[in-house]
C-alpha positions as a Markdown table, in Angstrom:
| # | Residue | x | y | z |
|---|---|---|---|---|
| 1 | Met | 0.1 | 0.0 | 0.2 |
| 2 | Asn | 0.8 | 3.7 | -0.6 |
| 3 | Asp | 1.8 | 5.8 | 2.4 |
| 4 | Phe | 0.5 | 9.4 | 3.1 |
| 5 | Asn | 3.5 | 11.2 | 1.0 |
| 6 | Thr | 2.3 | 9.2 | -2.3 |
| 7 | Leu | -1.3 | 9.4 | -1.8 |
| 8 | Phe | -1.0 | 13.3 | -0.7 |
| 9 | Pro | 2.4 | 14.9 | -2.0 |
| 10 | Asn | 1.3 | 18.4 | -1.9 |
| 11 | Phe | 0.2 | 18.5 | 1.5 |
| 12 | Phe | 3.7 | 18.2 | 3.8 |
| 13 | Asp | 4.6 | 21.4 | 1.6 |
| 14 | Arg | 1.6 | 23.4 | 2.1 |
| 15 | Cys | 2.0 | 22.5 | 6.1 |
| 16 | Ala | 5.5 | 23.7 | 5.9 |
| 17 | Glu | 4.4 | 27.0 | 4.1 |
| 18 | Met | 1.7 | 27.5 | 7.0 |
| 19 | Asn | 4.6 | 27.0 | 9.5 |
| 20 | Arg | 6.5 | 29.5 | 8.0 |
| 21 | Val | 3.5 | 31.7 | 7.9 |
| 22 | Leu | 3.4 | 31.6 | 11.8 |
| 23 | Met | 6.5 | 31.4 | 12.7 |
| 24 | Pro | 6.8 | 35.3 | 13.5 |
| 25 | Ile | 4.1 | 34.4 | 16.6 |
| 26 | Ala | 7.0 | 32.4 | 18.0 |
| 27 | Phe | 9.6 | 34.9 | 17.8 |
| 28 | Val | 7.2 | 37.0 | 19.8 |
| 29 | Leu | 6.5 | 34.5 | 22.4 |
| 30 | Leu | 10.4 | 33.9 | 23.0 |
| 31 | Ala | 10.8 | 37.6 | 23.3 |
| 32 | Leu | 8.1 | 37.6 | 25.6 |
| 33 | Gly | 9.3 | 34.9 | 27.5 |
| 34 | Val | 12.7 | 36.3 | 27.6 |
| 35 | Val | 12.0 | 39.5 | 28.6 |
| 36 | Ser | 9.7 | 38.6 | 31.6 |
| 37 | Ser | 11.9 | 36.1 | 32.7 |
| 38 | Thr | 14.3 | 39.2 | 32.8 |
| 39 | Ile | 12.3 | 42.0 | 34.6 |
| 40 | Thr | 10.8 | 39.8 | 37.2 |
| 41 | Gly | 12.9 | 40.1 | 40.5 |
| 42 | His | 16.4 | 39.6 | 41.2 |
| 43 | Arg | 17.8 | 36.9 | 38.9 |
| 44 | Ser | 20.9 | 35.4 | 39.3 |
| 45 | Pro | 23.3 | 34.4 | 36.8 |
| 46 | Ser | 22.7 | 30.9 | 36.7 |
| 47 | Ala | 18.8 | 31.5 | 36.1 |
| 48 | Tyr | 20.0 | 33.7 | 33.2 |
| 49 | Leu | 21.9 | 31.0 | 31.7 |
| 50 | Arg | 18.8 | 28.7 | 32.1 |
| 51 | Thr | 16.5 | 31.0 | 30.5 |
| 52 | Ile | 19.0 | 31.3 | 27.2 |
| 53 | Gly | 19.3 | 27.8 | 27.4 |
| 54 | Arg | 15.4 | 27.1 | 27.0 |
| 55 | Thr | 15.2 | 29.7 | 24.7 |
| 56 | Leu | 17.7 | 28.4 | 22.6 |
| 57 | Ala | 15.9 | 24.5 | 23.3 |
| 58 | Ile | 12.8 | 25.7 | 22.0 |
| 59 | Ala | 14.0 | 27.4 | 18.9 |
| 60 | Ala | 15.7 | 24.4 | 17.9 |
| 61 | Ala | 12.9 | 22.3 | 18.3 |
| 62 | Leu | 11.0 | 24.6 | 16.2 |
| 63 | Ala | 13.4 | 24.1 | 13.1 |
| 64 | Tyr | 14.1 | 20.6 | 13.7 |
| 65 | Leu | 10.6 | 19.2 | 14.8 |
| 66 | Pro | 9.7 | 17.4 | 11.5 |
| 67 | Ser | 12.9 | 15.5 | 11.0 |
| 68 | Trp | 13.1 | 14.7 | 14.7 |
| 69 | Ser | 9.1 | 13.3 | 14.5 |
| 70 | Asn | 9.9 | 11.5 | 11.5 |
| 71 | Glu | 12.8 | 9.6 | 13.0 |
| 72 | Ala | 11.1 | 9.0 | 16.0 |
| 73 | Ala | 8.2 | 7.7 | 14.7 |
| 74 | Ala | 10.2 | 5.2 | 12.1 |
| 75 | Val | 12.4 | 4.2 | 15.3 |
| 76 | Val | 9.0 | 3.3 | 17.4 |
| 77 | Asp | 7.5 | 1.8 | 14.3 |
| 78 | Thr | 10.7 | -0.8 | 13.6 |
| 79 | Thr | 10.9 | -1.5 | 17.2 |
| 80 | Val | 7.2 | -2.4 | 17.3 |
| 81 | Lys | 7.4 | -4.6 | 14.5 |
| 82 | Glu | 10.7 | -6.4 | 14.5 |
| 83 | Thr | 11.7 | -6.4 | 17.9 |
| 84 | Leu | 8.5 | -6.9 | 20.1 |
| 85 | Arg | 6.8 | -8.6 | 16.7 |
| 86 | Ala | 3.5 | -7.0 | 17.0 |
| 87 | Asp | 1.6 | -6.7 | 13.8 |
| 88 | Pro | -2.2 | -6.7 | 14.2 |
| 89 | Ala | -2.4 | -8.1 | 10.2 |
| 90 | Gly | -0.2 | -10.7 | 10.9 |
| 91 | Val | -2.6 | -12.9 | 13.2 |
| 92 | Tyr | -2.7 | -15.5 | 10.2 |
| 93 | Ala | 0.8 | -16.2 | 9.9 |
| 94 | Gln | 1.0 | -16.2 | 13.8 |
| 95 | Tyr | -1.7 | -18.8 | 13.9 |
| 96 | Gln | 0.0 | -20.8 | 11.9 |
| 97 | Lys | 3.2 | -20.9 | 13.3 |
| 98 | Thr | 1.7 | -21.6 | 16.5 |
| 99 | Leu | -0.2 | -24.3 | 15.3 |
| 100 | Thr | 2.7 | -25.9 | 13.7 |
| 101 | Ile | 4.5 | -25.6 | 16.7 |
| 102 | Asn | 1.9 | -27.2 | 19.0 |
| 103 | Arg | 1.6 | -29.8 | 16.4 |
| 104 | Gly | 5.0 | -31.4 | 17.6 |
| 105 | Thr | 6.3 | -34.3 | 15.9 |
| 106 | Asp | 3.1 | -35.0 | 14.4 |
| 107 | Asn | 4.0 | -32.1 | 11.9 |
| 108 | Ser | 6.9 | -33.6 | 10.6 |
| 109 | Thr | 5.1 | -36.5 | 9.1 |
| 110 | Ser | 2.3 | -34.4 | 7.4 |
| 111 | Gly | 4.7 | -33.4 | 4.4 |
| 112 | Ser | 4.5 | -37.5 | 3.3 |
| 113 | Lys | 0.6 | -37.6 | 3.8 |
| 114 | Ser | -1.5 | -37.2 | 0.7 |
| 115 | Trp | -4.0 | -34.4 | 0.2 |
| 116 | Trp | -6.6 | -36.9 | 0.5 |
| 117 | Gln | -5.3 | -37.9 | 4.2 |
| 118 | Leu | -5.2 | -34.4 | 5.3 |
| 119 | Leu | -9.0 | -34.0 | 4.7 |
| 120 | Asp | -9.6 | -35.2 | 8.2 |
| 121 | Gly | -11.9 | -33.5 | 10.4 |
| 122 | Gln | -9.4 | -31.6 | 12.6 |
| 123 | Ser | -7.7 | -30.2 | 9.3 |
| 124 | Phe | -10.9 | -29.3 | 7.9 |
| 125 | Phe | -12.0 | -27.2 | 11.0 |
| 126 | Glu | -8.2 | -25.9 | 11.2 |
| 127 | Ala | -8.8 | -24.9 | 7.7 |
| 128 | Ile | -11.9 | -22.7 | 8.5 |
| 129 | Ile | -10.4 | -21.0 | 11.7 |
| 130 | Ser | -7.6 | -20.4 | 9.4 |
| 131 | Gly | -9.9 | -18.7 | 6.9 |
| 132 | Ala | -11.3 | -16.7 | 9.6 |
| 133 | Met | -8.0 | -15.4 | 10.8 |
| 134 | Tyr | -7.3 | -14.6 | 7.0 |
| 135 | Val | -10.0 | -12.1 | 7.1 |
| 136 | Leu | -9.7 | -10.8 | 10.6 |
| 137 | Gly | -5.8 | -10.3 | 9.4 |
| 138 | Phe | -7.4 | -8.5 | 6.5 |
| 139 | Leu | -9.6 | -6.1 | 8.4 |
| 140 | Ala | -6.5 | -5.1 | 10.8 |
| 141 | Ser | -4.4 | -4.5 | 7.7 |
| 142 | Val | -7.0 | -1.7 | 6.5 |
| 143 | Ile | -7.9 | -0.3 | 10.0 |
| 144 | Val | -3.6 | -0.1 | 10.3 |
| 145 | Phe | -3.1 | 1.4 | 7.0 |
| 146 | Tyr | -5.9 | 4.1 | 7.5 |
| 147 | Ala | -4.3 | 4.9 | 11.0 |
| 148 | Tyr | -0.9 | 5.2 | 9.6 |
| 149 | Leu | -2.7 | 7.8 | 7.5 |
| 150 | Val | -4.1 | 9.6 | 10.3 |
| 151 | Gln | -1.0 | 9.7 | 12.3 |
| 152 | Lys | 0.8 | 11.5 | 9.4 |
| 153 | Phe | -1.8 | 13.8 | 8.6 |
| 154 | Ile | -1.9 | 14.5 | 12.8 |
| 155 | Leu | 1.9 | 15.0 | 12.9 |
| 156 | Tyr | 2.1 | 17.3 | 9.8 |
| 157 | Val | -1.2 | 19.5 | 11.0 |
| 158 | Gly | 0.9 | 19.8 | 14.6 |
| 159 | Phe | 4.0 | 20.5 | 13.0 |
| 160 | Ala | 2.0 | 23.3 | 11.0 |
| 161 | Leu | 0.6 | 25.1 | 14.2 |
| 162 | Ala | 3.8 | 24.3 | 16.1 |
| 163 | Pro | 5.1 | 28.0 | 16.1 |
| 164 | Ile | 2.0 | 28.7 | 18.4 |
| 165 | Phe | 1.9 | 25.8 | 20.7 |
| 166 | Ile | 5.7 | 25.5 | 21.0 |
| 167 | Gly | 6.4 | 29.1 | 21.5 |
| 168 | Met | 3.9 | 29.1 | 24.5 |
| 169 | Leu | 6.7 | 27.1 | 26.2 |
| 170 | Ala | 8.8 | 30.3 | 27.1 |
| 171 | Val | 5.8 | 32.0 | 28.9 |
| 172 | Arg | 5.1 | 31.1 | 32.2 |
| 173 | Thr | 1.6 | 31.6 | 31.8 |
| 174 | Leu | 1.2 | 29.4 | 28.9 |
| 175 | His | 3.6 | 27.1 | 29.5 |
| 176 | Ser | 1.0 | 24.1 | 30.3 |
| 177 | Ile | -0.4 | 24.4 | 26.9 |
| 178 | Gly | 2.8 | 24.4 | 25.3 |
| 179 | Val | 3.3 | 21.0 | 27.6 |
| 180 | Gly | 0.4 | 19.5 | 26.5 |
| 181 | Phe | 0.7 | 20.0 | 22.9 |
| 182 | Leu | 4.2 | 18.4 | 23.5 |
| 183 | Leu | 2.8 | 15.1 | 24.9 |
| 184 | Gly | -0.1 | 14.7 | 22.9 |
| 185 | Tyr | 2.4 | 15.2 | 19.7 |
| 186 | Val | 4.9 | 12.8 | 21.2 |
| 187 | Gly | 1.8 | 10.4 | 22.0 |
| 188 | Val | 0.7 | 10.2 | 18.2 |
| 189 | Ile | 4.4 | 9.4 | 17.4 |
| 190 | Cys | 3.9 | 6.5 | 19.7 |
| 191 | Trp | 0.6 | 5.2 | 18.1 |
| 192 | Pro | 2.6 | 1.9 | 17.2 |
| 193 | Leu | 3.0 | 1.3 | 20.8 |
| 194 | Gly | -0.7 | 0.6 | 21.6 |
| 195 | Trp | -0.6 | -2.4 | 19.0 |
| 196 | Gly | 2.7 | -3.9 | 20.8 |
| 197 | Ala | 0.8 | -3.9 | 24.1 |
| 198 | Ala | -2.7 | -5.2 | 22.5 |
| 199 | Ser | -0.6 | -7.7 | 20.9 |
| 200 | Leu | 0.4 | -9.1 | 24.2 |
| 201 | Leu | -3.3 | -10.7 | 24.4 |
| 202 | Thr | -3.4 | -11.4 | 21.0 |
| 203 | Ser | -0.7 | -13.4 | 21.2 |
| 204 | Gly | -2.1 | -15.8 | 24.4 |
| 205 | Leu | -5.7 | -15.8 | 22.6 |
| 206 | Ile | -4.0 | -17.7 | 19.4 |
| 207 | Gln | -1.7 | -19.8 | 21.7 |
| 208 | Phe | -5.4 | -20.9 | 23.8 |
| 209 | Met | -6.9 | -21.7 | 20.0 |
| 210 | Ser | -4.2 | -23.9 | 18.9 |
| 211 | Asp | -3.5 | -26.0 | 22.2 |
| 212 | Gln | -3.5 | -29.7 | 21.5 |
| 213 | Ser | -4.3 | -30.5 | 24.8 |
| 214 | Phe | -8.1 | -31.5 | 24.2 |
| 215 | Leu | -6.7 | -33.8 | 21.2 |
| 216 | Ala | -4.5 | -35.6 | 23.4 |
| 217 | Ser | -7.5 | -37.3 | 25.2 |
| 218 | Gly | -8.8 | -39.0 | 21.8 |
| 219 | Gly | -12.4 | -39.7 | 21.1 |
| 220 | Phe | -15.4 | -37.5 | 20.5 |
| 221 | Thr | -15.0 | -35.6 | 24.0 |
| 222 | Gly | -11.7 | -34.3 | 22.7 |
| 223 | Ala | -12.8 | -33.1 | 19.4 |
| 224 | Thr | -15.6 | -31.5 | 21.2 |
| 225 | Gly | -13.8 | -29.6 | 23.6 |
| 226 | Tyr | -11.0 | -28.5 | 21.1 |
| 227 | Gly | -13.4 | -27.0 | 18.2 |
| 228 | Leu | -15.4 | -25.2 | 21.3 |
| 229 | Gln | -11.9 | -24.2 | 22.5 |
| 230 | Asn | -11.4 | -22.9 | 19.1 |
| 231 | Leu | -14.8 | -21.0 | 18.6 |
| 232 | Met | -14.4 | -19.5 | 22.2 |
| 233 | Gly | -10.8 | -17.9 | 21.6 |
| 234 | Leu | -12.2 | -16.9 | 17.6 |
| 235 | Ala | -14.9 | -15.2 | 18.9 |
| 236 | Ala | -12.7 | -13.4 | 21.9 |
| 237 | Leu | -10.0 | -12.6 | 19.4 |
| 238 | Ala | -12.3 | -11.0 | 16.7 |
| 239 | Leu | -13.4 | -8.7 | 19.0 |
| 240 | Trp | -10.3 | -8.1 | 20.7 |
| 241 | Leu | -8.4 | -7.3 | 17.5 |
| 242 | Ile | -11.0 | -4.9 | 16.0 |
| 243 | Ser | -11.4 | -3.1 | 19.0 |
| 244 | Ser | -7.7 | -2.8 | 20.3 |
| 245 | Thr | -6.6 | -2.4 | 16.8 |
| 246 | Ile | -8.9 | 0.7 | 16.4 |
| 247 | Ala | -8.4 | 2.0 | 20.3 |
| 248 | Ala | -4.9 | 1.2 | 21.4 |
| 249 | Pro | -3.4 | 4.0 | 19.6 |
| 250 | Ile | -5.7 | 6.3 | 21.6 |
| 251 | Ile | -5.7 | 5.2 | 24.6 |
| 252 | Leu | -1.6 | 5.3 | 24.5 |
| 253 | Gln | -1.9 | 9.1 | 23.7 |
| 254 | Lys | -4.0 | 9.7 | 26.2 |
| 255 | Ala | -1.7 | 7.5 | 28.4 |
| 256 | Ile | 1.6 | 9.3 | 27.6 |
| 257 | Ala | -1.0 | 12.6 | 28.2 |
| 258 | Thr | -2.7 | 12.2 | 31.4 |
| 259 | Gly | -0.9 | 9.0 | 32.6 |
| 260 | Ala | -3.7 | 6.5 | 32.5 |
| 261 | Gln | -3.4 | 2.7 | 32.8 |
| 262 | Val | -3.1 | 1.4 | 29.2 |
| 263 | Gly | -4.5 | -2.5 | 30.4 |
| 264 | Gln | -7.3 | -0.9 | 32.2 |
| 265 | Ala | -8.1 | 1.3 | 29.4 |
| 266 | Leu | -7.8 | -1.6 | 26.9 |
| 267 | Val | -10.1 | -4.3 | 28.7 |
| 268 | Ser | -12.5 | -1.5 | 29.3 |
| 269 | Thr | -12.5 | -0.7 | 25.8 |
| 270 | Ala | -12.8 | -4.7 | 24.7 |
| 271 | Thr | -15.8 | -5.3 | 27.2 |
| 272 | Thr | -17.6 | -2.3 | 25.5 |
| 273 | Ala | -17.2 | -3.4 | 22.3 |
| 274 | Ala | -18.1 | -6.9 | 23.3 |
| 275 | Ile | -21.3 | -5.4 | 24.6 |
| 276 | Ala | -22.0 | -3.1 | 21.6 |
| 277 | Gly | -21.5 | -6.3 | 19.5 |
| 278 | Ala | -23.3 | -8.9 | 21.3 |
| 279 | Thr | -26.4 | -6.7 | 21.0 |
| 280 | Ala | -26.0 | -5.5 | 17.6 |
| 281 | Gly | -25.3 | -9.0 | 16.7 |
| 282 | Val | -28.4 | -10.4 | 18.5 |
| 283 | Gly | -30.9 | -7.9 | 17.4 |
| 284 | Ala | -29.8 | -7.9 | 14.0 |
| 285 | Ala | -30.2 | -11.8 | 13.8 |
| 286 | Ala | -33.1 | -12.1 | 15.5 |
| 287 | Ser | -34.6 | -9.6 | 13.0 |
| 288 | Phe | -33.6 | -11.3 | 9.9 |
| 289 | Gly | -34.2 | -14.7 | 11.2 |
| 290 | Ala | -37.9 | -14.0 | 11.9 |
| 291 | Ala | -39.0 | -15.2 | 8.9 |
| 292 | Gly | -38.6 | -19.1 | 10.2 |
| 293 | Asn | -36.5 | -20.5 | 7.2 |
| 294 | Leu | -33.3 | -21.5 | 6.0 |
| 295 | Gly | -32.7 | -18.2 | 4.0 |
| 296 | Gly | -33.7 | -16.2 | 6.9 |
| 297 | Phe | -31.4 | -18.2 | 9.4 |
| 298 | Leu | -28.4 | -17.7 | 7.1 |
| 299 | Ala | -29.3 | -14.0 | 6.7 |
| 300 | Gly | -30.0 | -13.6 | 10.4 |
| 301 | Thr | -26.0 | -15.1 | 11.1 |
| 302 | Thr | -24.4 | -12.9 | 8.2 |
| 303 | Ala | -26.2 | -9.8 | 9.6 |
| 304 | Gly | -25.4 | -10.5 | 13.0 |
| 305 | Gly | -21.7 | -10.9 | 12.6 |
| 306 | Thr | -21.7 | -8.3 | 10.3 |
| 307 | Ala | -23.4 | -5.9 | 13.2 |
| 308 | Ala | -21.1 | -7.5 | 15.7 |
| 309 | Leu | -18.1 | -6.4 | 14.2 |
| 310 | Ile | -19.3 | -3.2 | 13.6 |
| 311 | Gly | -20.7 | -2.5 | 17.1 |
| 312 | Ala | -17.2 | -3.3 | 18.3 |
| 313 | Ala | -15.6 | -1.0 | 15.9 |
| 314 | Glu | -17.8 | 1.9 | 16.9 |
| 315 | Ala | -17.8 | 1.3 | 20.7 |
| 316 | Ser | -14.0 | 1.1 | 20.3 |
| 317 | Thr | -13.9 | 4.8 | 19.2 |
| 318 | Ser | -17.0 | 6.3 | 21.3 |
| 319 | Gly | -17.0 | 4.2 | 24.2 |
| 320 | Ser | -20.4 | 3.8 | 24.2 |
| 321 | Ser | -22.4 | 0.5 | 24.0 |
| 322 | Tyr | -25.1 | 1.6 | 21.7 |
| 323 | Ser | -24.2 | 0.9 | 17.8 |
| 324 | Pro | -26.2 | 3.0 | 15.3 |
| 325 | Leu | -25.2 | 1.0 | 12.7 |
| 326 | Gly | -25.7 | -2.2 | 14.3 |
| 327 | His | -29.0 | -1.3 | 15.0 |
| 328 | Met | -29.8 | 0.2 | 11.3 |
| 329 | Ile | -29.0 | -3.5 | 10.1 |
| 330 | Gly | -31.8 | -4.8 | 12.7 |
| 331 | Ser | -34.3 | -2.5 | 11.6 |
| 332 | Leu | -33.8 | -3.3 | 8.0 |
| 333 | Gly | -34.3 | -7.0 | 8.9 |
| 334 | Ala | -37.6 | -6.1 | 10.7 |
| 335 | Ser | -38.6 | -4.1 | 8.1 |
| 336 | Arg | -38.1 | -7.2 | 5.3 |
| 337 | Thr | -40.0 | -9.8 | 7.8 |
| 338 | Pro | -43.1 | -7.6 | 8.9 |
| 339 | Arg | -45.4 | -9.1 | 11.7 |
| 340 | Arg | -48.9 | -10.1 | 10.5 |
| 341 | Pro | -51.4 | -8.7 | 12.3 |
| 342 | Arg | -53.8 | -11.5 | 14.6 |
| 343 | Lys | -57.2 | -11.6 | 13.6 |
| 344 | Pro | -59.5 | -10.2 | 16.2 |
| 345 | Lys | -61.8 | -12.8 | 17.7 |
| 346 | Lys | -65.5 | -12.4 | 17.4 |
| 347 | Asn | -66.5 | -12.0 | 20.8 |
| 348 | Asp | -64.5 | -8.9 | 21.4 |
| 349 | Pro | -66.9 | -6.7 | 23.8 |
| 350 | Ser | -63.9 | -4.4 | 25.1 |
| 351 | Gly | -62.3 | -3.8 | 21.7 |
| 352 | Asp | -58.9 | -4.7 | 22.9 |
| 353 | Asp | -58.0 | -6.8 | 19.9 |
| 354 | Ala | -59.2 | -4.5 | 17.3 |
| 355 | Val | -56.9 | -1.4 | 19.0 |
| 356 | Arg | -53.9 | -3.9 | 18.8 |
| 357 | Glu | -54.6 | -4.8 | 15.2 |
| 358 | Leu | -55.0 | -1.1 | 14.4 |
| 359 | Leu | -51.7 | -0.7 | 16.3 |
| 360 | Leu | -49.7 | -3.6 | 14.1 |
| 361 | Arg | -51.0 | -2.5 | 10.8 |
| 362 | Ser | -50.0 | 1.3 | 11.7 |
| 363 | Arg | -46.2 | -0.3 | 12.6 |
| 364 | Asn | -46.2 | -2.4 | 9.4 |
């Protein structure tokens, strides 16, 4: 995939032009900071040296901010991908590798088996799980791609407005605003570290899914336990991967700015995403499955899974368990299978059945 500079080749030049236009504001703020530090009270020579040193440091940050931020972002990205081995898009390859390791010595003879011998129940089930992993990895790769685009956009816009906010570091009364800007800027640079923190649980879920301990017991019970283990792990991994891939960078940025606990925020986000996904999925499945036939059941299953993923994604960014898109999918299903009004009874002296019929007709 193309990067931000390829898709938007002139965006950085426009931001650099805006930075140059706003640079006189930074010089005014630096001058105000030096003057205010000089005229307030009796200052020692060391205090004047600290003022001069701080002014030079702020000027250097203004001059080298884009190069420093690009180098820092590259170091963080390389550390997460190569050292921590954290890549939300690589869940398929990670599952295959972990599955091969957990198979142990049985994998050494798999190469000599024919394709017909490999089509047993376990291999077929693991192939389905691998397909689901591939789809999850593709969704995660799309999210990560757009996250990098958003990251570059925020960094470039921050560079364009940097003369105002970094210049505030020189003025004592505005110092906290400048510090908040720098902490937020550093937090955006460290976005990939959020994916590194989320990958810890991702690796644990993949290890749980590929564990062969149930199969060691043999028989129908072992195969059933292995299937339930994989289905539970797949459901948890789907919700965790989608929600954490979206929310982990934002959570890490807030943690750098405020000192919040990253793990606690990730668990809270995953829980909210699970509630939103389950609510949207069950509602959509019930609406589409109201027809009572096989087509309605299949449509309900597909719509439920789609609404669950949409609800998880919306909850990751909004922090609310209500999913407007998931609710809309359920409403579409309800509109396709209208409920037939019940015929009123012959003996209805109170008229309750007649009123109920009118209400059902108005809804349909």
